[in-house]
N, CA, C and O atoms as a GROMACS GRO file, in nm:
protein
  468
    1MET      N    1   7.643  11.881  13.221
    1MET     CA    2   7.550  11.991  13.209
    1MET      C    3   7.610  12.106  13.128
    1MET      O    4   7.542  12.164  13.044
    2ASN      N    5   7.736  12.139  13.152
    2ASN     CA    6   7.802  12.248  13.081
    2ASN      C    7   7.810  12.219  12.932
    2ASN      O    8   7.792  12.309  12.850
    3LYS      N    9   7.838  12.094  12.894
    3LYS     CA   10   7.848  12.057  12.754
    3LYS      C   11   7.713  12.075  12.684
    3LYS      O   12   7.707  12.125  12.572
    4LEU      N   13   7.605  12.034  12.750
    4LEU     CA   14   7.472  12.050  12.695
    4LEU      C   15   7.439  12.198  12.677
    4LEU      O   16   7.381  12.238  12.576
    5TYR      N   17   7.475  12.280  12.775
    5TYR     CA   18   7.454  12.425  12.765
    5TYR      C   19   7.529  12.482  12.645
    5TYR      O   20   7.472  12.560  12.569
    6ASN      N   21   7.654  12.444  12.626
    6ASN     CA   22   7.734  12.493  12.513
    6ASN      C   23   7.672  12.453  12.381
    6ASN      O   24   7.672  12.532  12.286
    7ILE      N   25   7.619  12.333  12.372
    7ILE     CA   26   7.555  12.289  12.248
    7ILE      C   27   7.431  12.373  12.220
    7ILE      O   28   7.409  12.416  12.107
    8GLU      N   29   7.350  12.396  12.321
    8GLU     CA   30   7.226  12.472  12.303
    8GLU      C   31   7.253  12.619  12.275
    8GLU      O   32   7.181  12.681  12.195
    9ILE      N   33   7.353  12.677  12.338
    9ILE     CA   34   7.380  12.819  12.319
    9ILE      C   35   7.432  12.846  12.179
    9ILE      O   36   7.417  12.958  12.129
   10LEU      N   37   7.494  12.748  12.114
   10LEU     CA   38   7.548  12.766  11.980
   10LEU      C   39   7.449  12.726  11.870
   10LEU      O   40   7.479  12.745  11.752
   11ARG      N   41   7.336  12.674  11.905
   11ARG     CA   42   7.241  12.624  11.806
   11ARG      C   43   7.161  12.737  11.743
   11ARG      O   44   7.106  12.822  11.813
   12GLN      N   45   7.157  12.738  11.609
   12GLN     CA   46   7.077  12.837  11.534
   12GLN      C   47   6.935  12.786  11.519
   12GLN      O   48   6.910  12.667  11.539
   13PRO      N   49   6.841  12.876  11.484
   13PRO     CA   50   6.705  12.831  11.459
   13PRO      C   51   6.696  12.724  11.350
   13PRO      O   52   6.607  12.640  11.356
   14GLY      N   53   6.784  12.726  11.253
   14GLY     CA   54   6.782  12.628  11.145
   14GLY      C   55   6.832  12.491  11.186
   14GLY      O   56   6.824  12.396  11.108
   15GLY      N   57   6.884  12.478  11.306
   15GLY     CA   58   6.930  12.349  11.354
   15GLY      C   59   7.078  12.325  11.338
   15GLY      O   60   7.127  12.221  11.381
   16SER      N   61   7.152  12.417  11.277
   16SER     CA   62   7.296  12.397  11.260
   16SER      C   63   7.371  12.480  11.363
   16SER      O   64   7.318  12.577  11.418
   17ILE      N   65   7.493  12.443  11.388
   17ILE     CA   66   7.574  12.513  11.486
   17ILE      C   67   7.618  12.646  11.426
   17ILE      O   68   7.662  12.652  11.311
   18GLY      N   69   7.604  12.750  11.503
   18GLY     CA   70   7.636  12.885  11.456
   18GLY      C   71   7.785  12.913  11.452
   18GLY      O   72   7.864  12.840  11.512
   19PRO      N   73   7.824  13.019  11.381
   19PRO     CA   74   7.965  13.053  11.365
   19PRO      C   75   8.021  13.138  11.477
   19PRO      O   76   8.141  13.168  11.477
   20TRP      N   77   7.937  13.179  11.574
   20TRP     CA   78   7.983  13.278  11.672
   20TRP      C   79   8.093  13.229  11.761
   20TRP      O   80   8.166  13.310  11.817
   21SER      N   81   8.110  13.099  11.778
   21SER     CA   82   8.220  13.050  11.862
   21SER      C   83   8.354  13.082  11.798
   21SER      O   84   8.455  13.093  11.869
   22LYS      N   85   8.358  13.097  11.666
   22LYS     CA   86   8.482  13.130  11.595
   22LYS      C   87   8.525  13.274  11.619
   22LYS      O   88   8.641  13.308  11.594
   23VAL      N   89   8.435  13.358  11.668
   23VAL     CA   90   8.468  13.498  11.694
   23VAL      C   91   8.587  13.508  11.788
   23VAL      O   92   8.671  13.596  11.772
   24TRP      N   93   8.595  13.419  11.883
   24TRP     CA   94   8.700  13.428  11.986
   24TRP      C   95   8.836  13.386  11.933
   24TRP      O   96   8.937  13.410  11.999
   25ASP      N   97   8.842  13.322  11.813
   25ASP     CA   98   8.969  13.282  11.754
   25ASP      C   99   9.034  13.391  11.670
   25ASP      O  100   9.150  13.378  11.631
   26CYS      N  101   8.961  13.499  11.642
   26CYS     CA  102   9.011  13.606  11.556
   26CYS      C  103   9.121  13.685  11.625
   26CYS      O  104   9.123  13.699  11.748
   27LEU      N  105   9.212  13.737  11.544
   27LEU     CA  106   9.320  13.819  11.597
   27LEU      C  107   9.280  13.966  11.589
   27LEU      O  108   9.339  14.044  11.513
   28VAL      N  109   9.181  14.003  11.667
   28VAL     CA  110   9.134  14.141  11.676
   28VAL      C  111   9.121  14.176  11.823
   28VAL      O  112   9.121  14.087  11.908
   29PRO      N  113   9.110  14.306  11.855
   29PRO     CA  114   9.094  14.344  11.996
   29PRO      C  115   8.971  14.280  12.059
   29PRO      O  116   8.871  14.255  11.992
   30THR      N  117   8.978  14.256  12.188
   30THR     CA  118   8.871  14.189  12.261
   30THR      C  119   8.739  14.265  12.251
   30THR      O  120   8.634  14.203  12.242
   31LYS      N  121   8.744  14.398  12.252
   31LYS     CA  122   8.619  14.474  12.245
   31LYS      C  123   8.548  14.452  12.112
   31LYS      O  124   8.425  14.458  12.106
   32ILE      N  125   8.623  14.427  12.005
   32ILE     CA  126   8.561  14.397  11.875
   32ILE      C  127   8.503  14.256  11.876
   32ILE      O  128   8.396  14.233  11.821
   33LYS      N  129   8.573  14.163  11.939
   33LYS     CA  130   8.519  14.027  11.954
   33LYS      C  131   8.389  14.029  12.030
   33LYS      O  132   8.292  13.963  11.990
   34CYS      N  133   8.385  14.103  12.140
   34CYS     CA  134   8.263  14.111  12.223
   34CYS      C  135   8.148  14.175  12.145
   34CYS      O  136   8.036  14.125  12.147
   35PHE      N  137   8.177  14.285  12.075
   35PHE     CA  138   8.074  14.353  11.997
   35PHE      C  139   8.019  14.261  11.888
   35PHE      O  140   7.898  14.251  11.870
   36THR      N  141   8.108  14.194  11.816
   36THR     CA  142   8.067  14.103  11.709
   36THR      C  143   7.982  13.989  11.764
   36THR      O  144   7.879  13.955  11.706
   37TRP      N  145   8.024  13.932  11.874
   37TRP     CA  146   7.948  13.822  11.936
   37TRP      C  147   7.809  13.870  11.974
   37TRP      O  148   7.711  13.798  11.951
   38LEU      N  149   7.798  13.989  12.033
   38LEU     CA  150   7.668  14.042  12.073
   38LEU      C  151   7.578  14.069  11.953
   38LEU      O  152   7.458  14.042  11.958
   39VAL      N  153   7.635  14.121  11.845
   39VAL     CA  154   7.555  14.148  11.725
   39VAL      C  155   7.504  14.018  11.664
   39VAL      O  156   7.385  14.007  11.633
   40VAL      N  157   7.590  13.921  11.647
   40VAL     CA  158   7.551  13.795  11.584
   40VAL      C  159   7.452  13.718  11.670
   40VAL      O  160   7.364  13.650  11.617
   41ARG      N  161   7.465  13.726  11.800
   41ARG     CA  162   7.372  13.658  11.891
   41ARG      C  163   7.245  13.739  11.916
   41ARG      O  164   7.158  13.697  11.993
   42LYS      N  165   7.234  13.856  11.849
   42LYS     CA  166   7.119  13.946  11.864
   42LYS      C  167   7.100  13.989  12.009
   42LYS      O  168   6.987  14.000  12.058
   43ALA      N  169   7.211  14.013  12.077
   43ALA     CA  170   7.208  14.052  12.218
   43ALA      C  171   7.234  14.202  12.237
   43ALA      O  172   7.229  14.250  12.350
   44ARG      N  173   7.261  14.276  12.130
   44ARG     CA  174   7.277  14.421  12.140
   44ARG      C  175   7.144  14.482  12.179
   44ARG      O  176   7.038  14.432  12.140
   45LEU      N  177   7.147  14.589  12.256
   45LEU     CA  178   7.024  14.651  12.304
   45LEU      C  179   6.964  14.742  12.196
   45LEU      O  180   6.978  14.864  12.202
   46THR      N  181   6.900  14.680  12.100
   46THR     CA  182   6.827  14.753  11.997
   46THR      C  183   6.682  14.765  12.040
   46THR      O  184   6.641  14.706  12.140
   47HIS      N  185   6.604  14.841  11.964
   47HIS     CA  186   6.461  14.852  11.995
   47HIS      C  187   6.396  14.714  11.991
   47HIS      O  188   6.304  14.687  12.070
   48GLU      N  189   6.440  14.628  11.901
   48GLU     CA  190   6.388  14.493  11.891
   48GLU      C  191   6.403  14.419  12.024
   48GLU      O  192   6.309  14.354  12.070
   49ALA      N  193   6.520  14.429  12.086
   49ALA     CA  194   6.546  14.362  12.214
   49ALA      C  195   6.462  14.423  12.325
   49ALA      O  196   6.415  14.352  12.414
   50VAL      N  197   6.444  14.556  12.322
   50VAL     CA  198   6.364  14.623  12.425
   50VAL      C  199   6.218  14.580  12.415
   50VAL      O  200   6.153  14.555  12.516
   51LEU      N  201   6.168  14.570  12.291
   51LEU     CA  202   6.030  14.526  12.271
   51LEU      C  203   6.009  14.383  12.320
   51LEU      O  204   5.903  14.351  12.375
   52LYS      N  205   6.109  14.296  12.300
   52LYS     CA  206   6.099  14.158  12.347
   52LYS      C  207   6.091  14.151  12.500
   52LYS      O  208   6.038  14.055  12.555
   53ARG      N  209   6.145  14.252  12.567
   53ARG     CA  210   6.140  14.256  12.714
   53ARG      C  211   6.008  14.311  12.764
   53ARG      O  212   5.986  14.321  12.884
   54GLY      N  213   5.918  14.348  12.671
   54GLY     CA  214   5.785  14.393  12.710
   54GLY      C  215   5.771  14.543  12.728
   54GLY      O  216   5.666  14.590  12.772
   55ILE      N  217   5.875  14.618  12.696
   55ILE     CA  218   5.869  14.764  12.707
   55ILE      C  219   5.819  14.819  12.574
   55ILE      O  220   5.881  14.795  12.470
   56GLN      N  221   5.710  14.892  12.576
   56GLN     CA  222   5.650  14.945  12.454
   56GLN      C  223   5.716  15.077  12.416
   56GLN      O  224   5.713  15.174  12.492
   57ILE      N  225   5.776  15.080  12.296
   57ILE     CA  226   5.836  15.202  12.242
   57ILE      C  227   5.801  15.210  12.093
   57ILE      O  228   5.767  15.110  12.030
   58ALA      N  229   5.810  15.329  12.040
   58ALA     CA  230   5.791  15.347  11.895
   58ALA      C  231   5.927  15.323  11.830
   58ALA      O  232   6.016  15.408  11.836
   59SER      N  233   5.943  15.208  11.769
   59SER     CA  234   6.071  15.169  11.714
   59SER      C  235   6.094  15.233  11.578
   59SER      O  236   6.013  15.219  11.486
   60GLN      N  237   6.207  15.304  11.567
   60GLN     CA  238   6.247  15.363  11.440
   60GLN      C  239   6.399  15.370  11.439
   60GLN      O  240   6.461  15.410  11.537
   61CYS      N  241   6.459  15.330  11.327
   61CYS     CA  242   6.604  15.331  11.313
   61CYS      C  243   6.655  15.475  11.330
   61CYS      O  244   6.606  15.566  11.263
   62PHE      N  245   6.751  15.496  11.418
   62PHE     CA  246   6.801  15.630  11.442
   62PHE      C  247   6.896  15.677  11.331
   62PHE      O  248   6.930  15.795  11.326
   63LEU      N  249   6.938  15.588  11.243
   63LEU     CA  250   7.025  15.627  11.133
   63LEU      C  251   6.946  15.673  11.010
   63LEU      O  252   6.978  15.775  10.950
   64CYS      N  253   6.843  15.597  10.974
   64CYS     CA  254   6.769  15.629  10.851
   64CYS      C  255   6.628  15.680  10.876
   64CYS      O  256   6.566  15.737  10.786
   65ASN      N  257   6.576  15.661  10.996
   65ASN     CA  258   6.439  15.702  11.033
   65ASN      C  259   6.332  15.644  10.942
   65ASN      O  260   6.225  15.703  10.928
   66GLU      N  261   6.359  15.529  10.880
   66GLU     CA  262   6.263  15.471  10.787
   66GLU      C  263   6.204  15.339  10.836
   66GLU      O  264   6.086  15.313  10.813
   67TYR      N  265   6.282  15.257  10.901
   67TYR     CA  266   6.238  15.124  10.940
   67TYR      C  267   6.253  15.106  11.090
   67TYR      O  268   6.316  15.187  11.157
   68ALA      N  269   6.192  15.000  11.141
   68ALA     CA  270   6.208  14.965  11.282
   68ALA      C  271   6.354  14.927  11.309
   68ALA      O  272   6.421  14.870  11.223
   69GLU      N  273   6.400  14.960  11.428
   69GLU     CA  274   6.539  14.931  11.464
   69GLU      C  275   6.551  14.786  11.509
   69GLU      O  276   6.533  14.755  11.627
   70THR      N  277   6.582  14.698  11.417
   70THR     CA  278   6.610  14.559  11.449
   70THR      C  279   6.759  14.536  11.434
   70THR      O  280   6.829  14.616  11.372
   71ASN      N  281   6.806  14.430  11.490
   71ASN     CA  282   6.947  14.394  11.482
   71ASN      C  283   6.993  14.384  11.336
   71ASN      O  284   7.096  14.440  11.299
   72ILE      N  285   6.917  14.313  11.256
   72ILE     CA  286   6.956  14.290  11.116
   72ILE      C  287   6.952  14.420  11.037
   72ILE      O  288   7.043  14.448  10.959
   73HIS      N  289   6.847  14.500  11.057
   73HIS     CA  290   6.838  14.627  10.983
   73HIS      C  291   6.953  14.719  11.022
   73HIS      O  292   7.020  14.774  10.934
   74LEU      N  293   6.975  14.738  11.150
   74LEU     CA  294   7.073  14.835  11.197
   74LEU      C  295   7.215  14.802  11.151
   74LEU      O  296   7.289  14.892  11.111
   75PHE      N  297   7.253  14.677  11.155
   75PHE     CA  298   7.391  14.641  11.124
   75PHE      C  299   7.415  14.593  10.982
   75PHE      O  300   7.530  14.578  10.941
   76MET      N  301   7.308  14.569  10.905
   76MET     CA  302   7.329  14.515  10.771
   76MET      C  303   7.250  14.584  10.660
   76MET      O  304   7.304  14.610  10.553
   77HIS      N  305   7.123  14.616  10.685
   77HIS     CA  306   7.037  14.657  10.575
   77HIS      C  307   6.992  14.802  10.578
   77HIS      O  308   6.920  14.845  10.488
   78CYS      N  309   7.030  14.878  10.677
   78CYS     CA  310   7.000  15.021  10.681
   78CYS      C  311   7.077  15.089  10.567
   78CYS      O  312   7.190  15.050  10.537
   79LYS      N  313   7.016  15.191  10.505
   79LYS     CA  314   7.085  15.256  10.393
   79LYS      C  315   7.214  15.324  10.438
   79LYS      O  316   7.311  15.329  10.362
   80VAL      N  317   7.219  15.376  10.560
   80VAL     CA  318   7.341  15.439  10.611
   80VAL      C  319   7.448  15.333  10.635
   80VAL      O  320   7.563  15.350  10.595
   81THR      N  321   7.410  15.224  10.698
   81THR     CA  322   7.503  15.113  10.720
   81THR      C  323   7.549  15.054  10.587
   81THR      O  324   7.665  15.016  10.572
   82GLY      N  325   7.457  15.047  10.491
   82GLY     CA  326   7.491  14.997  10.357
   82GLY      C  327   7.601  15.078  10.291
   82GLY      O  328   7.688  15.023  10.223
   83HIS      N  329   7.598  15.210  10.311
   83HIS     CA  330   7.705  15.296  10.255
   83HIS      C  331   7.839  15.264  10.322
   83HIS      O  332   7.942  15.264  10.255
   84LEU      N  333   7.836  15.238  10.452
   84LEU     CA  334   7.961  15.202  10.521
   84LEU      C  335   8.015  15.069  10.471
   84LEU      O  336   8.135  15.054  10.448
   85TRP      N  337   7.924  14.970  10.454
   85TRP     CA  338   7.967  14.840  10.401
   85TRP      C  339   8.024  14.857  10.260
   85TRP      O  340   8.126  14.798  10.227
   86SER      N  341   7.959  14.938  10.178
   86SER     CA  342   8.007  14.961  10.041
   86SER      C  343   8.146  15.023  10.041
   86SER      O  344   8.232  14.985   9.962
   87LEU      N  345   8.168  15.119  10.130
   87LEU     CA  346   8.299  15.181  10.142
   87LEU      C  347   8.404  15.078  10.182
   87LEU      O  348   8.511  15.072  10.122
   88PHE      N  349   8.372  14.997  10.281
   88PHE     CA  350   8.464  14.892  10.326
   88PHE      C  351   8.497  14.795  10.212
   88PHE      O  352   8.614  14.763  10.189
   89PHE      N  353   8.394  14.749  10.140
   89PHE     CA  354   8.416  14.653  10.032
   89PHE      C  355   8.493  14.715   9.917
   89PHE      O  356   8.574  14.647   9.854
   90SER      N  357   8.469  14.842   9.888
   90SER     CA  358   8.542  14.907   9.778
   90SER      C  359   8.689  14.926   9.814
   90SER      O  360   8.776  14.919   9.726
   91LEU      N  361   8.719  14.950   9.942
   91LEU     CA  362   8.860  14.963   9.983
   91LEU      C  363   8.936  14.832   9.963
   91LEU      O  364   9.054  14.833   9.931
   92TRP      N  365   8.868  14.721   9.982
   92TRP     CA  366   8.931  14.590   9.968
   92TRP      C  367   8.904  14.528   9.831
   92TRP      O  368   8.944  14.414   9.806
   93VAL      N  369   8.839  14.601   9.742
   93VAL     CA  370   8.803  14.556   9.607
   93VAL      C  371   8.733  14.420   9.614
   93VAL      O  372   8.777  14.322   9.552
   94ILE      N  373   8.625  14.417   9.688
   94ILE     CA  374   8.546  14.295   9.705
   94ILE      C  375   8.408  14.319   9.647
   94ILE      O  376   8.344  14.420   9.676
   95LYS      N  377   8.362  14.226   9.564
   95LYS     CA  378   8.226  14.230   9.514
   95LYS      C  379   8.143  14.144   9.610
   95LYS      O  380   8.178  14.029   9.636
   96TRP      N  381   8.034  14.200   9.661
   96TRP     CA  382   7.966  14.134   9.770
   96TRP      C  383   7.816  14.157   9.762
   96TRP      O  384   7.770  14.266   9.729
   97THR      N  385   7.741  14.054   9.794
   97THR     CA  386   7.597  14.066   9.814
   97THR      C  387   7.570  14.040   9.960
   97THR      O  388   7.610  13.937  10.014
   98MET      N  389   7.504  14.133  10.025
   98MET     CA  390   7.482  14.122  10.169
   98MET      C  391   7.387  14.007  10.200
   98MET      O  392   7.277  14.002  10.144
   99PRO      N  393   7.427  13.915  10.288
   99PRO     CA  394   7.338  13.806  10.329
   99PRO      C  395   7.220  13.860  10.410
   99PRO      O  396   7.215  13.978  10.444
  100GLU      N  397   7.126  13.774  10.438
  100GLU     CA  398   7.005  13.816  10.509
  100GLU      C  399   7.028  13.836  10.658
  100GLU      O  400   6.969  13.926  10.718
  101HIS      N  401   7.112  13.752  10.721
  101HIS     CA  402   7.130  13.755  10.866
  101HIS      C  403   7.275  13.780  10.903
  101HIS      O  404   7.366  13.753  10.824
  102THR      N  405   7.297  13.832  11.024
  102THR     CA  406   7.432  13.859  11.071
  102THR      C  407   7.514  13.731  11.088
  102THR      O  408   7.635  13.731  11.064
  103ALA      N  409   7.451  13.622  11.128
  103ALA     CA  410   7.522  13.495  11.144
  103ALA      C  411   7.572  13.446  11.007
  103ALA      O  412   7.680  13.389  10.997
  104ASP      N  413   7.492  13.468  10.902
  104ASP     CA  414   7.534  13.430  10.767
  104ASP      C  415   7.655  13.513  10.723
  104ASP      O  416   7.747  13.461  10.659
  105LEU      N  417   7.655  13.640  10.757
  105LEU     CA  418   7.768  13.727  10.724
  105LEU      C  419   7.894  13.678  10.791
  105LEU      O  420   8.000  13.669  10.728
  106LEU      N  421   7.885  13.647  10.919
  106LEU     CA  422   8.001  13.597  10.993
  106LEU      C  423   8.050  13.465  10.935
  106LEU      O  424   8.170  13.442  10.924
  107SER      N  425   7.957  13.376  10.897
  107SER     CA  426   7.996  13.249  10.836
  107SER      C  427   8.072  13.271  10.707
  107SER      O  428   8.170  13.202  10.680
  108CYS      N  429   8.026  13.367  10.627
  108CYS     CA  430   8.095  13.397  10.500
  108CYS      C  431   8.236  13.447  10.524
  108CYS      O  432   8.330  13.404  10.457
  109TRP      N  433   8.253  13.537  10.621
  109TRP     CA  434   8.385  13.590  10.650
  109TRP      C  435   8.478  13.482  10.704
  109TRP      O  436   8.595  13.476  10.666
  110ILE      N  437   8.426  13.398  10.791
  110ILE     CA  438   8.509  13.291  10.846
  110ILE      C  439   8.546  13.193  10.736
  110ILE      O  440   8.658  13.142  10.733
  111GLY      N  441   8.452  13.166  10.645
  111GLY     CA  442   8.478  13.076  10.533
  111GLY      C  443   8.586  13.128  10.439
  111GLY      O  444   8.653  13.050  10.371
  112ARG      N  445   8.602  13.261  10.434
  112ARG     CA  446   8.704  13.323  10.349
  112ARG      C  447   8.836  13.342  10.422
  112ARG      O  448   8.926  13.407  10.371
  113GLY      N  449   8.849  13.286  10.542
  113GLY     CA  450   8.974  13.299  10.617
  113GLY      C  451   8.970  13.413  10.716
  113GLY      O  452   9.075  13.451  10.769
  114GLY      N  453   8.852  13.468  10.744
  114GLY     CA  454   8.840  13.583  10.833
  114GLY      C  455   8.882  13.555  10.976
  114GLY      O  456   8.920  13.647  11.048
  115SER      N  457   8.874  13.428  11.019
  115SER     CA  458   8.911  13.399  11.157
  115SER      C  459   9.061  13.408  11.178
  115SER      O  460   9.107  13.408  11.293
  116LYS      N  461   9.140  13.415  11.071
  116LYS     CA  462   9.283  13.420  11.083
  116LYS      C  463   9.337  13.561  11.059
  116LYS      O  464   9.457  13.585  11.072
  117LEU      N  465   9.247  13.655  11.024
  117LEU     CA  466   9.291  13.792  10.994
  117LEU      C  467   9.297  13.877  11.118
  117LEU      O  468   9.333  13.995  11.110
   0.00000   0.00000   0.00000
């Protein structure tokens, strides 16, 4: 039963196994591992998650006040977050196009050796 649960919990909508299990292999503090896992699994308490629980709120990103606060917008595509990503990439001299989903971003980082950093 536990093995079946592990397979299902790691399955993405596209049918492939997600990269989030690799989060625990990274050499970073545990609180960063937990935060990353929650973001990639869309388990952070954003307005999107609150709406899914049936609580009606007027969803608006608290950083840019332009779009609904979804997991993907808040952590990847918000203009404020985009400036932070740009700063990070410029410090490391990385040319980067932001993927559409957080799981894709994590897959890219792990593919570049991120799980060993």
